[in-house]
C-alpha positions in Angstrom: 90.4 99.6 134.6 91.8 101.7 137.4 91.0 100.4 140.9 92.6 102.9 143.2 90.4 105.4 144.9 91.6 109.0 145.7 92.8 109.6 149.3 90.3 112.4 149.8 87.2 111.6 151.8 85.2 114.4 150.3 82.1 112.9 148.7 82.3 115.3 145.8 86.0 114.4 145.2 85.1 110.7 145.2 82.2 111.3 142.7 84.4 113.5 140.5 87.2 110.9 140.3 84.8 108.0 139.5 84.1 107.3 135.9 80.4 106.9 136.6 80.3 109.9 139.0 78.8 107.6 141.7 81.7 107.7 144.2 82.7 104.1 143.4 85.2 102.4 141.1 86.2 102.2 138.3 88.2 105.4 138.9 89.8 107.8 136.6 93.5 106.9 136.1 95.8 109.9 137.0 98.2 108.7 134.3 95.6 109.2 131.6 94.0 112.3 130.1 90.6 113.1 131.6 88.2 113.7 128.7 86.5 117.1 128.4 83.2 115.3 128.3 83.8 114.0 131.8 84.4 117.5 133.1 81.1 118.7 131.7 79.3 115.6 132.9 80.6 116.1 136.4 79.7 119.8 136.3 76.1 118.9 135.3 75.6 116.1 137.8 77.3 117.7 140.8 76.0 121.2 140.0 79.5 122.8 139.9 81.0 125.1 137.4 83.4 123.3 134.9 86.3 125.4 136.2 85.7 124.1 139.7 85.6 120.5 138.4 89.0 121.1 136.7 90.5 122.5 139.8 89.2 119.6 141.9 90.6 117.0 139.4 94.0 118.8 139.4 94.1 118.7 143.2 93.4 115.0 143.0 96.5 114.5 140.9 95.0 114.5 137.4 97.6 116.7 135.6 96.2 116.1 132.1 92.7 117.3 131.8 91.4 117.9 128.3 90.1 121.4 127.8 88.5 123.5 125.2 90.5 126.1 123.3 88.2 128.9 124.5 86.8 129.8 127.9 85.0 127.2 129.9 81.2 127.5 130.1 79.8 128.9 133.3 77.2 126.2 133.7 76.3 122.8 132.2 72.7 121.5 132.2 71.7 117.9 132.7 70.1 118.0 129.3 73.4 118.8 127.7 74.8 115.3 128.5 73.0 113.6 125.6 74.6 116.0 123.2 78.1 115.0 124.5 77.8 111.3 124.0 79.8 110.3 120.8 77.2 108.9 118.4 79.8 106.7 116.7 80.6 104.8 119.9 78.3 101.8 119.6 79.5 99.5 122.4 80.8 101.7 125.2 80.2 105.2 126.4 82.6 107.7 124.8 82.7 111.4 125.1 82.7 113.7 122.1 86.3 114.8 121.4 86.6 118.5 122.0 89.8 118.5 120.0 88.1 117.7 116.7 85.3 119.4 114.8 81.8 118.1 115.7 80.6 115.7 112.9 77.4 116.7 111.2 76.0 113.3 112.1 76.4 114.0 115.8 74.4 117.2 115.5 71.6 115.6 113.5 71.2 112.4 115.5 71.4 114.1 118.9 68.9 116.6 117.6 66.6 113.7 116.7 66.8 112.3 120.3 66.1 115.7 121.9 63.7 117.2 119.4 66.1 120.1 119.0 66.7 121.7 115.7 70.2 121.3 114.1 70.8 125.0 114.8 69.9 124.6 118.5 72.3 121.6 118.9 75.0 123.5 117.1 74.6 126.6 119.2 74.6 124.6 122.5 77.7 122.6 121.6 79.5 125.8 120.6 78.5 127.4 123.9 80.0 124.3 125.7 83.3 124.8 123.9 83.1 122.6 120.9 83.8 123.8 117.3 81.8 122.9 114.3 83.0 121.9 110.8 81.9 123.3 107.6 81.9 126.9 106.4 79.9 128.4 109.2 76.7 128.5 107.2 73.6 128.5 109.5 71.9 125.2 110.0 68.0 124.8 109.9 66.1 126.2 112.8 63.4 123.5 112.5 63.8 120.0 113.9 63.4 117.0 111.6 63.9 113.4 112.8 64.7 112.3 109.2 67.8 114.5 108.9 70.3 111.7 109.8 68.9 109.5 107.1 69.2 112.3 104.5 73.0 112.5 104.9 73.7 108.8 104.6 75.7 107.8 101.5 74.3 104.3 101.3 71.4 102.2 102.7 71.5 98.9 104.5 73.2 97.8 107.7 76.6 99.3 107.2 75.7 102.9 106.6 78.2 105.7 106.0 77.4 109.4 106.7 78.4 112.4 104.7 80.1 115.1 106.7 80.3 118.9 106.4 80.4 120.1 102.8 80.6 116.6 101.3 78.4 115.4 98.4 75.4 113.1 98.8 74.9 110.8 95.8 71.8 111.6 93.8 70.4 108.1 94.0 70.7 108.2 97.8 68.6 111.4 98.0 65.8 109.5 96.2 66.1 106.5 98.5 66.2 108.7 101.6 63.1 110.6 100.4 61.3 107.3 100.1 62.5 106.1 103.5 61.5 109.4 105.2 58.1 109.7 103.4 58.8 113.0 101.8 59.1 114.3 98.2 62.5 114.0 96.5 62.5 117.8 96.1 61.9 118.3 99.8 64.6 115.8 100.6 67.1 117.5 98.3 66.4 121.0 99.6 66.8 119.8 103.2 70.2 118.2 102.3 71.4 121.5 100.9 70.1 123.3 104.0 72.2 121.0 106.1 75.3 122.2 104.4 76.0 119.3 102.0 76.3 119.3 98.3 74.4 117.5 95.5 75.4 116.6 92.0 72.4 118.4 90.7 70.3 121.5 91.4 66.9 120.6 92.9 63.9 121.8 90.9 60.2 121.6 91.8 59.5 120.5 88.3 61.2 117.2 89.1 58.2 116.1 91.1 56.2 114.6 88.2 59.3 112.9 86.9 59.7 111.1 90.2 56.1 110.4 91.1 55.4 106.7 90.5 51.8 105.8 91.5 51.7 102.1 91.9 55.0 101.6 90.2 57.5 101.5 93.1 60.6 101.8 90.8 62.6 104.1 93.1 65.3 101.5 93.4 65.3 100.5 89.8 65.5 101.7 86.2 62.5 104.1 85.5 60.1 102.3 83.1 59.9 103.6 79.5 56.2 103.9 79.9 56.6 106.3 82.9 59.1 108.5 80.9 56.7 108.7 77.9 53.7 109.4 80.2 55.6 112.3 81.9 56.7 113.7 78.5 53.1 113.6 77.3 51.8 115.2 80.5 54.4 117.9 80.8 55.1 118.7 77.2 58.7 117.8 77.4 60.4 115.5 75.0 61.1 111.9 76.1 64.8 112.5 75.7 64.7 115.6 78.0 62.8 113.6 80.7 65.3 110.7 80.4 68.3 113.2 80.6 66.9 114.8 83.8 66.3 111.4 85.4 70.0 110.5 84.6 71.0 113.7 86.4 68.9 112.6 89.3 71.0 109.4 89.6 68.9 106.9 87.6 70.1 104.6 84.8 67.5 105.3 82.1 66.4 102.9 79.3 66.4 103.8 75.6 63.4 106.0 74.8 61.9 106.7 71.3 62.1 110.3 70.0 58.5 110.0 68.8 56.2 107.5 70.5 54.0 105.4 68.3 50.3 105.1 69.0 50.6 101.6 70.5 53.6 102.3 72.7 51.5 103.2 75.8 49.5 99.9 75.4 52.5 97.7 74.9 54.5 99.3 77.8 51.7 99.0 80.3 51.7 95.9 82.5 47.9 95.3 82.0 48.1 96.4 78.3 45.6 99.1 79.0 47.7 102.1 78.2 48.3 103.3 81.8 50.5 102.5 84.8 51.8 100.4 86.4 54.3 100.3 83.6 56.3 97.4 82.3 59.6 97.1 84.2 62.8 95.9 82.5 63.9 92.4 83.4 67.6 92.2 82.7 67.8 88.5 83.8 65.1 86.5 82.0 63.9 89.1 79.6 60.3 90.0 78.4 57.5 87.5 79.0 56.3 85.8 75.9 52.7 86.1 77.1 53.0 89.9 77.2 54.1 90.0 73.6 51.2 87.7 72.4 48.6 89.6 74.4 50.0 92.9 73.0 49.7 91.5 69.5 46.1 90.4 70.0 45.1 93.8 71.5 46.9 96.0 68.9 46.4 93.8 65.9 50.1 93.7 65.2 52.1 90.6 64.6 54.1 89.1 67.5 57.4 89.7 65.7 56.5 93.4 65.2 55.5 93.8 68.8 58.6 92.1 70.1 60.8 94.3 67.8 59.1 97.5 69.0 59.5 96.6 72.6 63.2 95.6 72.0 63.9 99.1 70.8 62.8 100.4 74.2 64.9 97.9 76.2 62.5 95.0 76.6 64.1 92.0 74.9 63.0 88.4 74.6 65.2 85.7 75.9 67.3 84.0 73.2 65.6 80.7 73.8 62.2 82.2 73.0 60.6 81.2 69.7 57.9 83.6 68.6 54.9 82.2 66.7 54.0 83.9 63.5 50.4 84.6 64.7 49.2 85.3 68.2 46.7 82.8 69.6 44.5 83.0 72.6 45.2 79.4 73.4 48.9 80.2 73.7 48.1 83.1 76.0 46.0 80.8 78.2 48.7 78.2 78.3 51.5 80.6 79.2 49.4 82.0 82.0 49.8 78.6 83.7 53.6 78.4 83.3 55.6 79.9 86.1 59.0 79.0 84.5 61.2 81.4 82.7 63.3 80.7 79.7 66.3 80.1 82.0 64.4 77.3 83.7 63.8 73.7 82.6 60.2 72.6 82.4 59.7 69.3 84.1 56.9 66.7 84.2 55.1 68.3 87.1 55.0 71.6 85.3 53.5 70.0 82.2 50.9 68.1 84.2 49.9 71.3 86.0 49.5 73.2 82.8 47.5 70.3 81.3 45.2 70.2 84.3 44.6 74.0 84.2 44.0 74.2 80.5 42.2 71.0 79.8 44.8 70.0 77.2 46.6 66.7 77.1 50.1 66.6 78.6 51.5 65.6 75.1 49.9 68.7 73.6 51.2 71.0 76.3 54.7 69.6 76.0 54.8 69.9 72.3 53.5 73.5 72.3 55.9 74.6 75.1 58.7 73.1 73.1 57.6 75.0 70.0 57.6 78.2 72.0 61.2 77.6 73.0 61.0 76.1 76.5 63.4 73.4 77.5 61.9 70.1 78.5 64.8 67.9 79.3 62.9 64.9 80.8 62.7 61.8 78.7 59.0 61.3 79.2 56.3 59.8 77.0 53.5 62.4 77.7 50.0 60.9 77.5 47.6 62.2 74.8 44.6 61.9 77.2 43.1 65.1 78.4 42.3 65.6 82.0 39.4 67.5 83.5 39.8 71.2 84.0 41.0 72.0 87.5 40.4 75.2 89.4 43.4 77.5 89.1 
């Protein structure tokens, strides 16, 4: 911090030489370069032309004043100052470096703060002596506060932003569309309008592929049921729908070339043939209860149902033991079990299931063991049935 004030007693000299333009320290250091942003700031606050500010600084002993390569602007407006603050400086005020191309993020975020369009911000910064990056392609004339989100390469706390002409990952366009409450097609076309690239060509026909009423799978693998439903509704093949989703940045599950009559039932969460669709669980696998319910509804055997679902990416955990015949009693029992096949089932879980089903703890423990659950506790479970409790 420089503490020496200039010798001049002119109030405008004192304000020009102070970092905060208030006529008090801290002062600009004559041994350091004066940022171009300070010149423009002083011109706006003091009502002087930038050339007059430069002349005043030079007279005060500041030999190194950063200048634009072109002519200085005739006038700077107070509203311009917001555009000149470097958006990447998080902890202290820093001026945009006139020696470097203006980052696209600077234009979009400052536009969001001022409700200016990207084209308006770009024109004003150019008029103030800054140069833009990119190929010179015109930016959108309409303001959009979601623009800065659309050019992010990732989500979360530590974001990174794409700059002029760079590519935005396909999956990120889908996330940003969700975050900014617009369609993926609208998000993609806006990204292109901002001068960035995509790994695919946006197409309005993508909308039904990405619509997910009640499904909320934007951040995950698209459900097979959704792919089959889109194929049925649009007349496209499941393979074609899956291929396009892959181009759009999704990891797609295996899909059948020709869906079977029961596939829509088995792939629906409620086994009613419509969404929300069953999501893949790569950790604990498919729920046994879903298989048994599917068998009862379709009339197929549990093994047949499990095999069909496995061909579409829904596998049972290796510990699961399928019964030969589906039984409503098993379905009711499994509805009371909140443990996966990766978890051990302990005494308290057995007692809860016994209470909710009206079966004896011994019966519950034996049946869960027969279905493949691990009961490691050395317990003599009572044969006495308790009264049914309210679930």
